[in-house]
Backbone as a ProteinNet text record, in pm:
[ID]
protein_1_A
[PRIMARY]
MKEQLKMHSKIQVEDIFTKNVGEKIFFVLACRIVAGEVTVGSNMSLPFSAGLGMTIPIDEIDVIGDQRIEIKVHCNDQEEIEFLLGLNLNGEALVVE
[TERTIARY]
14977	14879.6	14853.9	14854.1	14835.5	14687.8	14662.7	14526	14490.3	14370.1	14327.6	14275.4	14313.7	14262.5	14125	14034.7	13899.9	13897.8	13849.8	13843.6	13717.5	13732.6	13619.5	13581.5	13453.1	13402.7	13339.9	13326.1	13262.6	13150.8	13041.2	12928.6	12894.5	12836.5	12786.3	12635.1	12562.8	12416	12361.8	12275.7	12216.5	12069.9	12003.4	11862.7	11827.1	11731.1	11679.8	11527.8	11469.2	11323.8	11284.4	11155.6	11106.9	11033.7	11028.7	10961.4	10892.2	10766	10692.3	10690.9	10731.4	10729.5	10654	10529.6	10446	10427.4	10465.1	10452.8	10575.5	10681.1	10805.6	10811.2	10875	10901.4	11052.8	11104.1	11247.5	11283.3	11396.9	11464	11561.7	11553.6	11632.2	11725.1	11850.2	11948.6	11988	11955.1	12003.1	12140.9	12242	12377.5	12469.9	12585.3	12690.5	12806.3	12862.5	12978.4	13101.7	13169.3	13287.6	13413.2	13417.2	13533.6	13490.7	13553.4	13526.2	13399.4	13343.9	13218.3	13127.7	12997.9	12896.4	12817.8	12805.6	12735.7	12629.7	12531	12428.8	12499.2	12459.7	12522.1	12633.7	12680.6	12779.9	12714	12795.8	12745.2	12777.2	12678.1	12691.8	12699.1	12797.9	12814.2	12732.7	12646.1	12562.3	12601.5	12638.2	12679.7	12559.4	12567.3	12467.7	12522.5	12644	12713.2	12862.1	12945.5	13090.3	13127.4	13186	13232.7	13125.8	13001	12893.4	12815.9	12795.3	12722.9	12677.7	12628.6	12583.8	12608.1	12604.2	12613	12484.2	12440.9	12323.7	12357.7	12298.7	12326.5	12248.3	12309.4	12243.9	12166	12034.1	11947.9	11932.1	11926.2	11909.5	11980.2	12019.2	12080.7	12018.8	11978.6	11935.3	12039.5	12090.3	12187.8	12111.3	12140	12074.7	12158.4	12290.7	12380.9	12484.1	12598.4	12707	12745.3	12782	12824.8	12712.9	12588.8	12476.1	12394.2	12360.3	12283.1	12178.3	12081.5	11988	12014.6	12047.9	12070	11940.7	11893.1	11768	11794.6	11736.5	11746.8	11606	11580.4	11447.6	11423.3	11309.2	11272.3	11150.3	11146.8	11038.3	10912.9	10926.8	10809.1	10833.8	10729.4	10736	10832.2	10844	10936.8	11080.9	11116.5	11251.1	11274.9	11176	11184	11202.5	11121.4	11129.3	11267.2	11321.4	11453.7	11559.2	11558.1	11657.4	11641.6	11517.5	11494.6	11544.6	11531.4	11573.3	11723.8	11802.3	11947.8	11995.8	11903.2	11936.5	12062.7	12061.4	12180.6	12197.9	12101	12109.8	12236.8	12320.9	12444.3	12564.7	12543.1	12651	12738.3	12865.1	12957.6	12962.7	12929	12923.8	13023.5	13065.6	13158.5	13078	13114.2	13052.9	13165.5	13144.6	13247.3	13186.9
-362	-470.5	-530.8	-661.2	-731.2	-733.7	-708.2	-714.2	-860.2	-899.7	-1037.6	-1054.3	-1163.7	-1194.3	-1257.2	-1212.6	-1266.3	-1397.4	-1501.7	-1631.6	-1642.9	-1703.2	-1730.1	-1876.2	-1901.7	-2038.4	-2067.1	-2194.9	-2233.5	-2331.4	-2314.1	-2406.5	-2455.7	-2575	-2631.6	-2641.3	-2566.3	-2564.3	-2693	-2761.3	-2886.7	-2870.8	-2768.9	-2745.4	-2603.8	-2542.7	-2411.9	-2418.9	-2348.4	-2345.5	-2228.9	-2209.6	-2105.6	-2171.3	-2098.9	-2150.6	-2034.1	-2052.7	-1952.8	-1995.4	-1904.3	-1930.2	-1813.4	-1839.5	-1731.8	-1624.2	-1502	-1388.9	-1374.6	-1448.9	-1434.5	-1531.5	-1485.5	-1571	-1577.1	-1699.7	-1720.9	-1783.4	-1739.9	-1806.1	-1901.7	-2030.2	-2132	-2203.7	-2217.3	-2295.2	-2414.5	-2533.7	-2655.4	-2680.8	-2689	-2698.7	-2779.5	-2807.7	-2880.2	-2783.1	-2781.2	-2696.2	-2765.8	-2698.4	-2754.2	-2715.9	-2590.5	-2542.7	-2433.4	-2430.8	-2326.1	-2351.2	-2242.1	-2252.1	-2138.3	-2160.9	-2063.7	-2024.4	-1893.9	-1845.1	-1741.9	-1727	-1623.7	-1488.1	-1401.6	-1270.7	-1265.7	-1384	-1387.5	-1340.6	-1301.1	-1260.6	-1367.3	-1394.9	-1494.8	-1423	-1458.8	-1397.8	-1475.4	-1403.6	-1464.8	-1409.5	-1496.1	-1448.8	-1422.6	-1314.3	-1287.8	-1341.9	-1299.3	-1341.8	-1321.2	-1349.2	-1337	-1196.8	-1187.8	-1060.5	-973.8	-1018.2	-937.7	-1021.3	-966.3	-1039.4	-949.2	-1008.5	-933.8	-1018	-954.4	-1028.8	-1007.4	-1111.9	-1101.7	-1163.3	-1107.9	-1161.6	-1290.3	-1377.3	-1501.1	-1470.4	-1492.6	-1460.3	-1575.1	-1697.7	-1814.9	-1934.5	-2028.4	-2152.6	-2268.5	-2372.2	-2497.7	-2602.8	-2670.7	-2777.5	-2906.1	-2965.3	-3089.1	-3208.4	-3191.9	-3298.3	-3329.3	-3381.8	-3425.3	-3317.3	-3199.2	-3085.3	-3029.3	-3067.3	-3016.5	-2919.8	-2806	-2702.6	-2645.7	-2575.9	-2494.6	-2349.9	-2269.2	-2126.3	-2055.1	-1969	-1896.8	-1747.8	-1688.5	-1544.9	-1488.3	-1393.7	-1332.9	-1241.1	-1257.9	-1173.9	-1090	-969.9	-876.9	-900.2	-953.5	-972.5	-1080.5	-1111.7	-1216.8	-1181.6	-1053.4	-1011.3	-1046	-1025.3	-1059.1	-1210	-1288.4	-1434.6	-1476.8	-1422.3	-1457.5	-1423.9	-1309	-1268.9	-1370	-1407.5	-1502	-1640.9	-1685.7	-1814.4	-1810.8	-1696.1	-1680.1	-1685.4	-1675.9	-1684.1	-1826.4	-1923	-2064.7	-2110.1	-2100.8	-2133.2	-2281	-2363.7	-2507	-2562.8	-2628.3	-2687.5	-2592.9	-2466.6	-2367.8	-2381.8	-2347.7	-2334.6	-2185.7	-2150.3	-2009.9	-1980.9	-1855.1	-1809.7	-1740.1	-1770	-1705.8	-1640.1	-1513.8	-1443.7	-1369.9
35213.9	35225.1	35087.4	35079.5	34953.9	34914.3	34786.1	34735.7	34710.2	34756.3	34735.1	34593.4	34530.6	34397.7	34411.2	34326.4	34328	34248.9	34312.1	34247.1	34162	34047.7	33960.6	33975.2	33975.2	33977	33842	33809.9	33684.6	33712.9	33637.8	33646.7	33506.9	33501.7	33375.6	33389.7	33306	33312.5	33252.8	33328.7	33282.8	33245.1	33300.6	33270.2	33312.7	33245.2	33285.2	33289.6	33386.3	33399.2	33488.9	33505.2	33595.7	33711.8	33823.3	33942.8	34012	34045.3	34122.9	34268.9	34356.9	34500.6	34564.3	34598.9	34653.3	34548.1	34581.9	34490.2	34399.9	34428.5	34353.1	34235.6	34127.6	34012.7	33994.3	33978.8	33967.4	33833.5	33779.7	33669	33735.6	33703.2	33774.1	33677	33719.8	33644.6	33729.6	33682.8	33747.4	33688.6	33774.4	33720.6	33811.1	33753.2	33823.4	33843	33962.8	33990.2	33933.5	33839.9	33775.6	33853.9	33902.2	33977	34072.8	34191.3	34288.8	34367.6	34420.8	34494.6	34451.9	34469.3	34428.3	34552	34575.9	34693.5	34655.7	34742.2	34724.1	34723.9	34631.5	34619.4	34516.8	34473.1	34365.5	34236.5	34139.7	34009	33906.3	33822.2	33718.2	33583.2	33501.1	33368.7	33266.2	33194.2	33091.6	32954.7	32861.4	32728.7	32638.1	32559.2	32453.9	32322.7	32291.9	32170.5	32196.2	32098.8	32116.8	32163.6	32282.6	32336.2	32399.7	32405	32462.2	32563.1	32680.8	32783	32894.6	33001.6	33118.2	33242.5	33358.1	33483.3	33561.2	33630.6	33717	33851.7	33958.9	34092.5	34119.8	34198.1	34241	34368.6	34364.2	34478.4	34577.5	34527.7	34614.4	34552.1	34636.9	34590	34667.4	34595.7	34657.4	34622.6	34723.5	34701.1	34671.2	34556.6	34515.3	34559	34558.7	34601.3	34496.5	34539.3	34451.4	34349.9	34401	34318.7	34230.3	34256.9	34179.3	34263.9	34200.9	34268.8	34174	34232.4	34155.3	34193.2	34093.2	34113.8	34078.4	34170.1	34146.4	34136.3	34032	34008.6	34010.8	34102.5	34112.4	33992.7	33929.6	33814.5	33850.5	33797.3	33828.5	33746.8	33626.8	33542.1	33437.2	33362.7	33262.2	33149.1	33115.4	33009.9	33046	33172.1	33218.6	33208.7	33248.2	33239	33093.7	33003.5	32862	32803.9	32844.7	32798.6	32841.7	32971.1	33022.6	32960.7	32942.5	32878	32733.5	32667.6	32529.5	32508.5	32617.5	32605.5	32576.5	32591	32561.6	32633.1	32765.4	32845.4	32874.2	32835.6	32861.9	32796.9	32877.4	32828.2	32831.5	32863.7	32865.8	32990.6	32975.5	33089.7	33123.1	33247.7	33289	33399.1	33407.6	33510.5	33619.3	33744.7	33862	33939.4	33979.6	34057.9	34174.5
[MASK]
+++++++++++++++++++++++++++++++++++++++++++++++++++++++++++++++++++++++++++++++++++++++++++++++++

């Protein structure tokens, strides 16, 4: 049986912000899909510096239109939000798998 290759998608971050929905707090990336598709449950690679990074799961997606989406990541507390905002992802090209 042939092993399926996992496709990588690419997004271009256009804006980052936070959003409170009820009791939940989300880190939100407004972005444009450059290649592939992005789905809930996919993992997004976030760079810290050259050769160092982390992956986080995508919890929700809102379709804005014309290849534009908002990716939402649920955060447990304000420290997590501050950390993600501190990565300065605005304008970055990110990989989603």
